[in-house]
N, C-alpha and C positions, 0 to 999 in steps of 0.2 A: 575500500572504505576510505582510505587516506585522500583520494582525489576528490571522492563526495564531500568528505568533511572540509577540504579546501575550498571547494567551489563554494558551498553553503556559507562559511565564513566570509568570504569575499562579497557574496550576494547579500548578506545581512548587514555588514559592515561598511558597504560601499556608500559614498557621498557625492552625489550628482550636483553639479553646477546648472540649476535650471535656467540661470539667465542666459545661457548659450544652449546649441543644439547638443543634447546628451549624446554619447557614444553609444553604439549598438551593443559593444561588449564593456563590461566593467573595467576590464584591463586599460581601456583608454583614458581612465581618470588616473595620473600618475600618483595622486595621493592615497589611492586604493591599492597600488600595485603589491605592496608588502602584505597585504592581508591574505592569509592562506599560505604563506609561504612555506612555514615548516611542513604543512601537510602536503604540498606539492612536492616538496624536496623529498619526502618520505616515499611519495608515489613514484618519483623518477628513480630512486635508488632500487625500489622494489622491481620496476619495469626492467632496469639494466639486469638484475639478478635472474629474473625470470627468463630474459633473452639468453643471458650466459648458460643458464642452465638446461634450456628447453630448445633452443634452436636447433633446426634439423636442416643442413645444407647439403648433406651428401646426397647425389642423385641416386635413387633406386635402381635396381638390376632390372632390366627389361628382358622379357623373352623374345628372342631374336625371330621365332616362328610365329609370332602374333603380330598381327597387322595393327599399325598404329592409326587410330583415328584423330580428327583435328584436336578434339578433347584431350587424347592421350599426348600429342605433340605439345599442347599448351602445358600440360601437366608435367612433362619431362623437361620443359624449358624454364621451370620455375627455379629460383634460387633461395627459395625457402619453402620446406615441406611439412611445417607444423601448421596446420589450417587455422589454429587460433592464435598465433603468435601475432599476426597483424593488429589484433586489438590491443596488445600489449604496446606495440610502436606507436599505434594512434593515441593512446592514454598518455604515454610518455611525453609526446609532442605535444598534446593539449595541455598537460600540465605545466610544461615550459612556456607555453603560450601565454596561460592565465596568469604566471607569476612575472610575465614581462621580460622572460630571457628569449628575445626574438631570434637573435643570431643562433642559439642553441636549437630552438623550434624549427627555424628555417632549414638548419642541417638535418635535423630528424626527418622531417616531412619530404625534404629533397631525396635522402637516401632511400626513405620509405617508397617513395614513387618509383624509383630504379627497381628497388627489390621486387615490387608487386606490379611491375610494367606490364605482365601477361595477364593480369587479372583487373578487368575494366572497373568494378565496383570499388575495390579497395584504391586502385591507381587514381580514379576520380576523387575519392574522398581526401587522399593524401595531396593531390594537386589542390583542392579547394582549400585546405588548410595551410598550405604553402602560400596561396594568393593572399588569404586573410593576415598571414604573419608579415608579408611584405608590406601590406596596407597599413597595418598598425604601426610598423616600423617606419613608414613614410617613404617606403621606397615603391613609388606608384609606376614607375616605369617597368619594373621588374614584375609587380602584380600585373600590369596590361599585358606583359609578355606572356606570362602563365594563362591569362584569361584568353587570349588571342590563340594560343596553341592548342587549349583544350576546346575551343569552339571549331576547330577544324574536324575534330573526331567526333564521333557519336557518342554521347553522354549516357553512361548506365543509370537506369532509373533508380536505382538505389543510392547514388550519389547526388541526386537532384536537391534534396533536402540542404546538403551542405552548400551547394553551389548556391541556393536561394540567399542563405546567409552572407556568402562571400560576395555577391553582386550588391546586395544591399549595402554591406561595408564599404565597398569599393566606390559606388556611385555617391555615397555620402561624402566620403573624403575627397572625391573630385568634384563635388558641388553640383553634380546633376541629379537634382532632387526628383524631377518627375520619374526618371528611371529607377531611382532608389525606392520611390513610394510603391510602384508596382511589384517590386520584389519584396519590399517590407510587408505589404498585404499578406503575401504568401508565407513570410516567416512567422507572422501572428498566428497563422493558422497550424503551423507546424510546432509553436511553442506550447509546452505542457506545464512548465513551471509559472504560477500565478504572478508573482511579483515581477518576474522578467517581463510576462506577457503586458503588465500594467505599465513598464518601462517602455515597452515597444509601441504601445498606443500612445504614449506621451510623445514619444520620438515621431510618430506618425502625424500627430497634431502639430507638432513644430514645422516639420517638413510642408504641410499643408499650408500652413500660415505663411511660410517663407516664399512660397511661389504664388501667394495672393488668392488662397482658396479659404475664406474665413469660416463658411458653413461647414465644409469637410472637417477643417480644424476644431470647430466647436464640438462636432459629434465625436470626434477622435478623443478629445480631453474628457468629454462626458463619459465615455466607455471606461476610462481609468476610474473615475469615482464609483462605478458600479463593481469593480473587482475587489473592493474591500482592500486598497494598497496600504502601505505604512502611512503615517499621517503626513509627513513632509511631502511625500509624492502627491498624495490627494489634495493637499492645500495648494501647492504650486499648479496642480491641474485646474483647481478653482480659479485661481487668479489668473490663468491663461484663458480660461474660458471667458472671463470679464473682457480681456483685452481684445479678442477676436470678434466679440458680439456687434451687431450692426450698429453703424454710427448714430442712428435715431435712438438708440436706447442708452446713450451716454450717462444720462442723469440717473436712471435706473441702476446701472452698473457701479456708478460712483456711490450710490447709496448702499449697496451691497457691499462694496469693499469697506466703507466706512463701519458697518455693522461687523464685518470681520475684525476691524481693528479694535473693536470694544470688546471683542470675546477674549476671555482669559487664556484660553489655549493657543491663542496667537500672538501673545505678548512678545515672543522670540521672533516673530516674522514681521514684526511692523515696517520695517525696512523695505520688505518686498511688497507690502499692502500700498503702502504710500507711493512707492515706485510705479505700481500699477495704476493709481489714481493719477499721478502726474502723467503718465504716458496717454491716459484717456483724455486729459485736459491738453496735452501737446497735440494730439490728433484733432481735437477741435480748435486749433490755433490759439488757444487761451494760454500764452506763455507765462503770463504773471501767476496765475493759478497753479500751472505746472510748476513753477519755481517754488511757490509755497508748499505744494505736496512734497516735493523732493526735499526741501529744507526739513519739514517735519519729519520726514523718513530718516534724515540724518540725525537728528536730535534724539529721536525715540529709539534708534537701533541699540539693541542690547548686544549684538555680535558684531564683532570687527572681522566680517569675513568677506568674500568675493562679492556676495551681494549688495552689500555696502558700497564696496569698490565700484561695482556698476552703476549705482545710483549716484555716487559722487561724480563719477566720469560724466554721466548725462548731464548733471548740473553743471559741472564744470564746462562743458561745451555750451550751454544756454548762457552762462557769464562771459565766455570767450566772445560768442557771437554779439552780444549786447555790449561790448568793450569794458565790461567791469572787470578789469584785469586783476584786481587784488583779490575779488571772491574767487575769480576762475584759478588763481594760484593757489588759494587754500583748499578748494576741492581737489584739484589735479595733484597737489602734493600728498593729500592723505590717500588719494585713490591709488598712487603709485606704489605704496606699501602694501595694498591690499590684492592688487590684480596678480595674475599669474604673468611671469616674465616672458613666457612664451606666447602670449596673445600676439595676433598679427599686428594690432595697433599698439601695441607696449612702446616699441621705438619712438613713434611719433608722439607719444604721450611724454615720454620720457624728454624728448626734444622740446616739447611745450614747456615743459617745467623749468627747464634750464633757461629757456628764453624768459619765462615769466620772473625766475629768480633774478634775472638782470634787469627787466623792465620795471618790475613793480615799485622797487625803491625810487625810481625817478617819477614814475606817475603819481605815488603818493606824496612825493616831496612837491610836485606841481599843485596837487590838490590841497595839501596844507597851506602852502603859500598862498594861495588864490583865497583860501577861506581867511587866513589871518588878515590879508590885505582887505578883503571886504569888510571884516569887523573894525578894521582900523577907520574906515571911512563913515561908520555909522554913528549916530548919536549915542549918547551913555545909555538912555534906555532901551533902544532897540538892542545895543550891543549886550546888556546884561541879560536881556530877554533870551536872546540867541545863545548865550553861554549857558544859561539856566535850562534852555531846553536840551542842549547836549549833555548835561550834567544828569538830568532826569532820565534820558535815554540810556547813558551809561549805567546808572544804577538799575534801572530795570533789566538791562542784558545781564548785568552781575548776578541779579536775584534769580534770573532763569536759569543760569549756569550753576548758582548754589543748588537751587531746587533740583535740577537734573541731576547733579553730582550727589546729593542726598538721596534721591530716590535710587540711584545706581548702587549706592552703598548700602542702602536697606535691602534691596533685592539681594545683592552679594550675600548680605549677612543672613538673611532668610533662607537662602538656599544652602549656605553652610550648615545652620543650624537644622535644617531638615536632615542633612547628611549625617550629622552627627548626634542628633536625636537630643540636642540641648537647646534650652529656651533663653540661656544667658547672652546678653548683648555682647558684641565683640566689636572694638574699633578695626576698621578695615582701612587698607590702603585706597587711594584712589583707583579706580579700575583703569586698567591699561589694555583691556581687550583680551584677547586670548593669551594664555600662558605661553612664554616664549623663554628661549634661552638667552635672548639678547639683553645686554646690561640694561638696568632700569633708565638711565641717562641717555641711551641710545634710542629710546623710544619715543618718537616725535609728539605722541597724544599724551604721554606720561609728563613729557617737558612742558608742553603748553598747559596743561593743567597746573602745573606747579607754578609757572609764571603767572597764571591768572590768579591763582590764591595769593601769591606773593603781594601782587599789586593790590588785591581787594584790602590786604591788611596793611601794607606800607606805602601804597602807591608807585609812583615811578620812581627808581633810585639810580643813581649814577653807579657804574660798576668800579667802585674804588674801595680801598682798605676803610674800615671803621664807618660803614656807610649808615650804621645806626646811631652812631655816637653823635650828638649835637655839639656845636662849637660853644665851649664854655669859657668865654672871654672872661678874664679877670684882669681888673686895672688897679694898680697900686700907685698911689701918689706919695711921692716922696716927702717927708716933713722934716727937712733936715734943719730948718729953723725953729721947729716946734710952736708955730704960731697958731695953727689950726686946732679949734676946741674940739671936744668930743662931740658936742651936737652938730658942729658942721661937718665932722667926719661921718657921722651917722647919717645926715641928710644926704651927704654925697653918695653913699653906699645905697641908699634906697633909690635915688635917682638912677644910678648906675643898673641896680636890679631890675628897675622898671624897664629901662631901655633894652636890657638883655632879653627880658620875657617877651617884650613886643618884637625883638628881631627874631626871636625864636619862632613865636607863632606866624610871623610873615614867612620865615624859610619852611616851616612845615605846610603852610598853606601853599606856598609855590611849589611844593613837591607832591601835592595832593590833587589827582585829577577831579574830585569831588568838590573842589573849592574854586572860586571865580579867580582867584589870584593865579592859579596854575595857568590858566588861559590868559590872563591879562599879562603875564610876564613874557608872553611868547608874541604878543601883538607888536607890528612895528609901528610905534607912533611917531619916532623921530626920523629925521631924513637919513641919518647914519643906520638906522634898523632898517628903514625901507630899502637903503642900497644894498645892505647884506641880504635882505629877503630876495631882492630881484636877481642878486648873483645865484643864489640857490635855485632859484625859479629858472633863470635862463639856462643853467648847465643841466639841470633835469629836462628841459624841453629840447634841447640839442640832443643829448644821449637817446631819450625816447624817441625822437624824430628818427634817427639814424637806425634805431632797433625796428621801428616801423617798417623802414625802408628795405633795409638788408635782411633781416633774420624773419620777419614776419610776413614779408611781401604784401603789406597794406598800403598801397600808395595814397588812398584817400586820407587816412589817419596821418601818413608822413607829410603829405602836403599840408594838411591843416596845422600840424605842429611846427614845421620848420617855418612856413609862412606867418605864423604868428610871432616867431622870433624876429623875422625881417622887418614886419611891419609895426610892431611895439616895442622893440628893443633893438635899435638899429646901432647902439653903441656896443654891442655884445662883442667880447675880445675875440672870439673865434669866428666872426661872420665870415671869412673867407671859406672856412670850412662848411659852413651852411650854405652858402652860394653853389659850392663845387657839389655838394649832394642834391640841392635842387636841380643843378643841370643834370645829373645823372638820372635823377627821378622823371623830370620831364621828357628827357631823350627815351627813357623805358618806356613812358606812357605815348610816346609818338608825337609829342607836342615839341616839334623841334624848334618853332618860332619862339615860345616862351624860353626853352633852354638856352637859345643863342642871347637872350637879354641877360643872363647870369655870367655869360662869358665877358659881355661888355662890362658889366658891374665889377667883375674882378679886374678888367683891365684898368678901368677907372680909379676903384677905391684901394686895390692890392696889387699894384703891378710887380711887386717882387716875390709874390706869394708862389709857392710850389705849384698851386693848382693853376695859377695864370700861366707859368711856364710850361705846364703839362699841356693844357687845352690850347694854347696858342702855337703849340709845336706843330710844324707843316706836316708832320707824318703821323699826328695824333690819331686822324680817322684811320689811316693804313694799319698803324699799330693795334688799334681797337678791334678791326675786322679780322686781321691775318697775321697780328704780331707773333702769336705762339708758333706758327708755320716759318714764318720769316726768320725767328730767332732760331728754331731748330735747324733750318736750312744753313744758316750762317754758322752755327757750332759744328755741323757736319763737316762743311768747307774748311773751316779752321783746323778740325781735328785730322781731317786727311792730309791737309797743308803740312801740320806738325808732324805727323808719321812719314811723310815723305821727304822732311828735311827742308821743306820751303819756309823758312823761318821768318823772313820778311812778309810773307803773304800772310802768315799766322798772326804776326803782330799788327799788321794793318787790320784784319778782322777784328782782332781784340780791341782795338782802339774804336772801332765802328760799333762793335757790341756795347761798350761802354757809354757811348754817346747815344745810341738808339734804344737799347735794352738794359738801361742800368738796374732795374729792379727785376730782370726776367728769371725765368725758372732755370736757364743754365749759366746763372752768372758765376756761380761756384766753380763750374768747369772751365770757363774762360779764364778764372783767375789762376786755377792750377796750370793750364797749359801755358799761360803767360809766364807762371814761376820757372816752369820747366825750361821754356825757351829763353829766359835770362840765364838760368844756369849753363846752358848750352854756350851762351856768349861770355861766359865766365864771371857773371855777376852773382856771386853766391848769396849775398846778403839780401838782393831783390827777391832771390828765390824763397829764402826762410820768411821773408816778410810777407809773400803771397801764401805761404803754408799756415803763418800766424793768423792771417786774415780768414782763412777757411775754417780753421780750427775755432777762433772766437766769433765769427759771425754766422757760420753755417753748421751748428751742432747736428742738424738732421741730415747734412750732406752724405751721399754715398762715399765721397772722397775724404771725409772728416777724419777716418781712422788712419787712412793712408798718410794724410798730411801729418797727423800726430805722430806716427811712427818716423817719420822723415825728421821732424823735429827732436823727438826724444834720442834719435840716434845721434845727432849733432850735438845735442847737450851731454850726451855721454862721452864726447870726444871723437866721435867718427867724422869723417870727412866726406863730403858730397863730391860726386864725379859727374862731369858732363856725359851726354851720349842720348841715344834714343830710348825713348820710353813710350811702350803702348798703353795708353790709360784704359783701354777696354780689354786689354788681354789678361783677364784674370786666371787664365789656365797657366800662365808662366810665373804667376805671382806668388811670392811666399813671404810672410811676415818676418822671417830671419834673414832676409836678403842683405841687410845693413850689416850682418854679423859675420860677413864672409871672411874677415881678417882675424877673428877670434881664435884663439888657440885651442878652446874646448873642443874636443872630438865630438862629431855629431854620428848619433846611431843611424845606421842605413835601414832600408826596407829589409823585411824578411821574406824568404821564399818558401816558408812553410805551407804546406797544402792542407794537412789535417788539424785544423784550428778552426776557431769561429770566424765565419765570412758574412759579409752582407753584401747586398746587391743595392746600387743607388743610381739615381737620375740627379746630375748636376746642371743646373741651367741658370740663365740669367733671370733676375725677378721681373715679373710681368711679361716674359717671352712666350708663355704658354698659359693655358687655362688649369691653374693648378688644383682648383677645387673639382674640377671635372676628372683631371687625372688622377687624384686622390680617391674619388669615388670609383672610377673604373678598376683602379689598382686593388682597392679593398674587395670590390665584387668579385674580381677574378680569383684573388687568393681565398676567399670565402667559399667559392663555388667549386674551385679546382684542387684545393688541398684540404679534404676533410679531416685528415688525422694530424695536420700540422697547423699551428697557430704562429703566423708570422707577425710580427710588430712592424708597424709603419711609422716612422718618425718624420717631422718636418723641422728643418733648422737653417739658420742663417750662417754664412760661412765666407766671410772677406768678399762681400759683393757678390756672392753666389747664393742660390737658393739649393738645398740638397733634401731629396725625398729618398728616404732609406727603407729598405725592407731588411729585417734582421731575424736570424733564427736558423741560419744555415750551419751546419756541423763541419762542414769542410769545403774546400774549393769546388769539387766534384759537384755538390748539392747545388752552390750558387750558380755555376755555370749551366746546370741542365734547366734551373729555374729560369735564367736569362734567356736561353734558346726557345723554351716554351712560351715565355712571356712575348717575345718579339714575333710569335705567330698570330697574336691577337690583334687584327686590324685596328679594332676600335681603341686600342692603347697606343699603337705606332702612330696613327693619325695626330694623336695629341702631342706626342712627345717632340716632333719636329726637330730641331737641332740640338736638343738636350744630349749632354754626354751620358753613357750607360757605364757604370763602373764597377767592377767586381774586386773587392778588396777586403783583407782580413781586419779585425777590430784592431789589432796590435799596428798595422800599417796605417790605418785611417787616423791614428793619433799623431803621425808624422806629417800627414797631407795638409799643404797649405801652410805648414810652419816651416820645418827644416827643408821640405821638398815640395815642390810644385805639382800641379795635376799633369803637366808635361812630362816631368821627370817620373811620375808614377806610370805613365802610359809608356815610356821608354822601357822602364823595369819590368813591366807586365809583358809587353811584347818579346822581351829577351827570356824570362824566366817562367811565365805561366802559360802564354798563348801555345808554346809547342808540346805542351803536356797532354797525353792521351787520357781521357777520363772514363771511369766507370760507364759499361753500357747498361747496367741494372736501373732499374727506375727507382732511384734512391728517395724520391720525395713522396713515395705512397707508402712509406712506412713512418711510423709516430717518431717523434724525437726522442722519446724514451719508451724503448719497446720493452713489452711485459717479458719478463725471465720465466720460461717454461722447461720442463725435462727436455733435454735434447732428444729428438727422435732418432731412430736406428739409422735412417738413410740420410743423415745431415752430411752434406759434403765437406770432405777436408779442406784445409787451408789451400793445399796443393791444387786440389781440383777447381777451387774458386779462382785462384791465380790463373790458371789455364783458361777459364772462361772470360777472363779480363784481357784487355790489351797488354802489351809486352811491358809497357812502363808501369803499371799499376799493380804493386805487389802488397798483400796483406801480411804483416809481420805477425807471427805468433805471439800471443799474450798470455801472461798467468792466467789460470783459472780463478775467477773471482767467486766469492761466496754468493750464490743465488740470492738475489733479493726479489721479495714477492711484490708486484705491483699490480695495480688493477689494469685489466686490458682495455684498450681502446676501442669501445664498442662501435665508433662511428666508422672504424675501417671496414669496408665493405668486403675487404679479402680475409677478415678475422675467421678462422674456423674453428670452432670448438672440438676438442678431442672426444672421440667416441660416437660421433654422429656424422 
């Protein structure tokens, strides 16, 4: 019952994202994975208990005089003799699967498939669920392997149903929708639950629409409405029906959708309704009406959910394509907070938002200055009319925002009153969408609403102290001579008060966007104001042009923007930069003749510019095409010359690199070798200066820490000594190398074998496919050691990358693991020249600090390599073994020692108080007493 209750809870509480293809299993929705967890945990515990109490693994006694049939042979070869226990195993694995514990589920189904390997129907079901688990976990290669292997064997008819589900799920995840449709139609026939069948019909309609079969999709969506599903599913099915209907019925479908928008029960789904309307308009290539529909959906949306996020994403794309970057930024920024971070296009969206955050201030500055300069050129009548139109539009927009806010507040109040049964009105905060644990001022929607409300009441104000206080200038006129009469004094006070009131009124109007004075104060009427406006305009044009060229890869806009600078503002202070970017732009466009003209302009107008020097370099074209390879080759030759003691050759190459590749990728390495070469010649100060250059100028360099260590050592009073030094030899490097004269005694390596050990790969960064190695290593551990949980850690260590496998209780366990691991060809092919190291946790703390990797290699060869290790398979036992009463036939310590090699001796220990622990049920060799 616990499993059924958990499944029902998950089915009833599941929320699908209908803007994307919904998953076959509700566990595919990450937001629904916690549903039913308590019931599934209960089912798993009961399953474990049932297995523990009722498993029968002891082989029955066979009458030797009786002839064995094939059925008898199969029966005797079984590893489990309780005929009903397979259902318990299956239920436990399914409970783990549906609660999202895919690793545990895969372990269960993998063990189950081995346990029931001689029984085709049970074996087929277990393998089907194993493949499903791999699919949901994203391990498609492993799922494909299971599917390929099962296809070689004849499939038992009782497992066909499970494999129909598996093939459907697999082909959906691989994007092979036509194959998925064939199996999904079979799945629908198998399905007995009404709600799940409705979901599957909806999924079928989505797949049909995705491969361009609108008629079949329409029929599938219509099937959903006939099954009386939950309202949200039915509503989305009807929305989908309108989107796949024939193009000639667009007006009919739009009218139907508008009727749906007017229905009260759809008021929470208006974003989806208008999204569908916009999609129909977009299919008719009516972009203007599509944008209007999307904007309506954005304004009338009552939920800040993923549906609104998808709508804003689509709207942002339209504004981006129409080069309305301010509106695109508004849509993208809000959509970014509503969409799932694991969407395939999320990174691209995030990149666009960052580009727009940098671009929009410049494009808005260009637009504002163009508008202000245009107003300055108008006559007073036309200028005032234009300003008044802008004020009317502003007031209209603010009224719409107030009405929308009031409507949302009223809706929220009514909802609260219905929930509490009270009719008393209540002040509400501005709606901020769904409740969240995020601080109020971190919510961008709340902040934008607050800013809008502030500006409606106070206008635009500078962010300064006492912003609300007006200047109350008071003037006192000294009357030392006593000549002013009381009447004169009153007259002066009245005049000053009147002047103050006029000044205050002007200041208020200048800060109020609803007054003409606000705009008049910004218009550049004088020559100085126009010059300041042009400076803002040209800077914005330059920066936006570079962004168009480099970050957005939009050569048309980049050319238009940068050419405007050269044609209309020839006195721009950074014109040499503009010429350089235009040269690069036209070179990229293949218009080399136009690009050459900008080199000539640079020569004529800016002969000393860095760009002129760069572009007139005789090696410029060669460096641009092969500079990276040439610099790498030069560095390799310099490094080899330095290692071999050919210091003159190394110095010559370093001078050449400074001339040819002054800003090259290997510049820090050339400087480092130059410093060490000078140290060899006895110039200590030049070496230290080179180290300081690396520390100050190249903080991201791999040599930064080494140079910093050298400087710190010298600052602490130590002396540098010349000699050979291998920059790339990280294996002999130790951070305490400069402390060799210290009197502090350094602790040495420990030869203790019965302590916590780790196995690790040490390798140069980027010398192998780290992600692939991590995947293969995790897969090997997971599939090969079911009773042990090894931790895999990645870390940086002084120029090396370390991939550690931790969890070994002794040196013997770690060595057995290493030997078995190196039998896996798929891992050894990736490892390449990486070093494999077996080391205790205690010794690892000394590695790379007091002692180098080469030091440890010599220590290992002397103390660990000669040891003879246990012949027992130590890794088949759990790290914490369950304590059970000692059987009568338990071997003594002396007997165990005889079974081991001579050098391995188990010392007798004091008998500890037995501690009751849960047995590891995943251990296939676990045998319950009495069966």
